[in-house]
Steps between C-alpha positions, in 0.01 A plus 500: 500500500652834414881547465702786631858538381712683747764755375796256602330224297468717192857619513626139535261378226627766248861364552401148383530373151174498277504116522514508886237773516277276294542229764434739777169597332407137471582442873293782607201370290528162672534668842183691436300184390656243733751577776553131539591437127779224528780669294482818706616319821350771714629507858505736800824695545664460842488803727286719294141515397564428128497204265731392209407342180723337231508678162748241374810305622687837556241763558268560791252767589369603846145607586239546768131486515313787650117454498440397140804654353816317390797756582809427292807603697808396302624278220847383408762223514437263789659694789441848343137408426452401866643836613813339647755695300 
């Protein structure tokens, strides 16, 4: 599966600490290899055609799957990472 980082994702990613960026990269690696990896806790978001995955206890990222491409939408603290704030 290919990965496509949308501009909004890249902007939010660059604002994260290096330690959190490393966790995000690990999360992306797990998403590509196995969407059902237990620690990701992937679930469909209500009302939109997108999914959320857990980076750690505080951070989330959102994504969609189009054909065989994992599109990364945004990342950040829980509500921010889910695009709510």
